[in-house]
C-alpha positions as a Markdown table, in Angstrom:
| # | Residue | x | y | z |
|---|---|---|---|---|
| 1 | Met | -30.1 | -51.5 | 4.1 |
| 2 | Ser | -30.9 | -48.0 | 2.7 |
| 3 | Gly | -28.9 | -46.5 | 5.6 |
| 4 | Asn | -25.9 | -48.5 | 4.5 |
| 5 | Ile | -26.3 | -47.3 | 0.9 |
| 6 | Gly | -26.6 | -43.7 | 2.2 |
| 7 | Lys | -23.4 | -44.1 | 4.1 |
| 8 | Leu | -21.6 | -45.4 | 1.0 |
| 9 | Ile | -22.9 | -42.5 | -1.1 |
| 10 | Leu | -21.8 | -40.0 | 1.6 |
| 11 | Arg | -18.3 | -41.6 | 1.7 |
| 12 | Ile | -18.0 | -41.7 | -2.1 |
| 13 | Met | -19.2 | -38.1 | -2.3 |
| 14 | Val | -16.8 | -36.7 | 0.3 |
| 15 | Gly | -13.8 | -38.8 | -0.6 |
| 16 | Gly | -14.3 | -38.6 | -4.4 |
| 17 | Leu | -14.8 | -34.9 | -4.6 |
| 18 | Leu | -12.1 | -34.1 | -2.1 |
| 19 | Leu | -9.6 | -36.3 | -4.0 |
| 20 | Phe | -9.7 | -33.8 | -6.9 |
| 21 | His | -8.5 | -31.1 | -4.5 |
| 22 | Gly | -5.7 | -33.4 | -3.4 |
| 23 | Ile | -4.7 | -34.3 | -6.9 |
| 24 | Ala | -4.5 | -30.6 | -7.8 |
| 25 | Lys | -2.2 | -30.0 | -4.9 |
| 26 | Ala | -0.1 | -33.0 | -5.9 |
| 27 | Leu | 0.2 | -31.6 | -9.4 |
| 28 | His | 0.8 | -27.9 | -8.5 |
| 29 | Gly | 2.4 | -28.1 | -5.1 |
| 30 | Val | 1.6 | -26.7 | -1.7 |
| 31 | Ala | 3.5 | -23.4 | -2.0 |
| 32 | Pro | 0.3 | -21.3 | -1.5 |
| 33 | Ile | -0.5 | -23.3 | 1.6 |
| 34 | Lys | 3.0 | -22.8 | 2.9 |
| 35 | Gly | 2.5 | -19.0 | 2.5 |
| 36 | Met | -0.8 | -19.0 | 4.4 |
| 37 | Leu | 0.8 | -21.1 | 7.2 |
| 38 | Lys | 3.8 | -18.8 | 7.4 |
| 39 | Ser | 1.5 | -15.7 | 7.6 |
| 40 | His | -0.2 | -17.3 | 10.6 |
| 41 | Gln | 3.1 | -18.2 | 12.2 |
| 42 | Ile | 2.4 | -21.9 | 11.8 |
| 43 | Pro | 5.3 | -24.2 | 10.6 |
| 44 | Glu | 5.4 | -24.4 | 6.8 |
| 45 | Met | 6.1 | -28.1 | 7.1 |
| 46 | Leu | 2.5 | -28.7 | 8.0 |
| 47 | Ala | 1.5 | -27.9 | 4.4 |
| 48 | Tyr | 2.5 | -31.4 | 3.4 |
| 49 | Ala | -0.2 | -32.8 | 5.8 |
| 50 | Val | -2.7 | -31.6 | 3.1 |
| 51 | Tyr | -1.7 | -34.7 | 1.1 |
| 52 | Met | -2.7 | -36.9 | 3.9 |
| 53 | Gly | -6.0 | -35.0 | 4.4 |
| 54 | Glu | -7.0 | -34.7 | 0.8 |
| 55 | Ile | -5.4 | -37.8 | -0.9 |
| 56 | Leu | -4.9 | -40.6 | 1.6 |
| 57 | Ala | -8.0 | -39.8 | 3.7 |
| 58 | Ala | -10.1 | -39.4 | 0.5 |
| 59 | Ile | -9.0 | -42.8 | -0.9 |
| 60 | Phe | -9.4 | -44.7 | 2.4 |
| 61 | Leu | -12.8 | -43.0 | 2.9 |
| 62 | Ile | -14.0 | -44.2 | -0.5 |
| 63 | Leu | -12.8 | -47.7 | 0.3 |
| 64 | Gly | -14.4 | -47.6 | 3.7 |
| 65 | Trp | -11.2 | -48.5 | 5.6 |
| 66 | Lys | -11.2 | -47.0 | 9.1 |
| 67 | Ser | -13.7 | -44.5 | 7.9 |
| 68 | Arg | -14.3 | -42.8 | 11.2 |
| 69 | Phe | -10.5 | -42.1 | 11.6 |
| 70 | Trp | -10.0 | -40.8 | 8.1 |
| 71 | Ala | -13.2 | -38.7 | 8.2 |
| 72 | Gly | -11.7 | -37.2 | 11.4 |
| 73 | Val | -8.5 | -36.4 | 9.5 |
| 74 | Ile | -10.7 | -34.6 | 6.9 |
| 75 | Val | -12.5 | -32.7 | 9.6 |
| 76 | Val | -9.2 | -31.4 | 11.0 |
| 77 | Asn | -7.9 | -30.6 | 7.5 |
| 78 | Met | -11.1 | -28.7 | 6.6 |
| 79 | Ala | -11.1 | -26.8 | 9.9 |
| 80 | Met | -7.6 | -25.7 | 9.1 |
| 81 | Ala | -8.7 | -24.7 | 5.6 |
| 82 | Val | -11.5 | -22.6 | 7.0 |
| 83 | Tyr | -9.1 | -21.0 | 9.6 |
| 84 | Leu | -6.5 | -20.2 | 6.9 |
| 85 | Thr | -8.8 | -19.1 | 4.1 |
| 86 | Lys | -12.3 | -18.2 | 5.3 |
| 87 | Leu | -12.2 | -17.1 | 8.9 |
| 88 | Gly | -12.3 | -13.4 | 8.0 |
| 89 | Ala | -15.3 | -14.1 | 5.8 |
| 90 | Phe | -17.1 | -16.6 | 8.1 |
| 91 | Leu | -20.3 | -14.5 | 8.4 |
| 92 | Lys | -20.2 | -13.2 | 4.8 |
| 93 | Leu | -21.7 | -14.1 | 1.5 |
| 94 | Gly | -19.6 | -14.9 | -1.6 |
| 95 | Ala | -19.8 | -13.2 | -4.9 |
| 96 | His | -22.7 | -15.3 | -6.0 |
| 97 | Gly | -24.7 | -15.3 | -2.8 |
| 98 | Ala | -23.4 | -18.5 | -1.2 |
| 99 | Trp | -22.0 | -18.6 | 2.3 |
| 100 | Ala | -18.3 | -17.6 | 1.9 |
| 101 | Pro | -16.9 | -20.8 | 3.6 |
| 102 | Glu | -19.5 | -23.0 | 2.1 |
| 103 | Val | -17.3 | -25.5 | 0.3 |
| 104 | Pro | -14.9 | -26.3 | 3.1 |
| 105 | Met | -17.8 | -26.4 | 5.6 |
| 106 | Leu | -19.6 | -28.9 | 3.4 |
| 107 | Tyr | -16.6 | -31.2 | 3.5 |
| 108 | Leu | -16.1 | -30.6 | 7.2 |
| 109 | Leu | -19.7 | -31.3 | 8.2 |
| 110 | Ser | -20.1 | -34.2 | 5.8 |
| 111 | Ala | -16.9 | -35.8 | 7.2 |
| 112 | Leu | -18.1 | -35.1 | 10.7 |
| 113 | Ala | -21.3 | -37.0 | 9.9 |
| 114 | Ile | -19.2 | -40.0 | 8.8 |
| 115 | Val | -17.3 | -39.8 | 12.1 |
| 116 | Phe | -20.6 | -40.3 | 13.9 |
| 117 | Leu | -22.2 | -42.7 | 11.4 |
| 118 | Gly | -19.3 | -44.9 | 10.6 |
| 119 | Ser | -18.6 | -46.6 | 7.2 |
| 120 | Gly | -21.7 | -48.8 | 7.0 |
| 121 | Lys | -22.0 | -52.3 | 5.5 |
| 122 | Tyr | -20.4 | -51.6 | 2.2 |
| 123 | Ala | -16.9 | -51.0 | 3.3 |
| 124 | Val | -13.5 | -52.7 | 3.7 |
| 125 | Thr | -13.9 | -52.5 | 7.4 |
| 126 | Arg | -17.1 | -51.7 | 9.3 |
| 127 | Asp | -16.7 | -49.2 | 12.1 |
């Protein structure tokens, strides 16, 4: 039972906190992401995938609907975020002593744990 509650807490944490990032992008647009993609010779159209990775995936993860799949989407989204924004600082510390890519890596590794653990008992669908 406690393992299922832990899975629920993990899903709510990852999905709930990531949703704020998605809402910010929905309110302010993805122009900065387009610029980063363009500078890496990646099609700018892929910037809109961030809505799937930070809004849809977050909501479905909270609900526990196909959690392994949506957590996988978040893993890919965060891997891309690390590549675009933190790759050059991967082995560096930030201004306050934290690992430079700490935040996206927390999302990535937490979502990866959900890929392996599944949604648990308290979910729309158990996987």
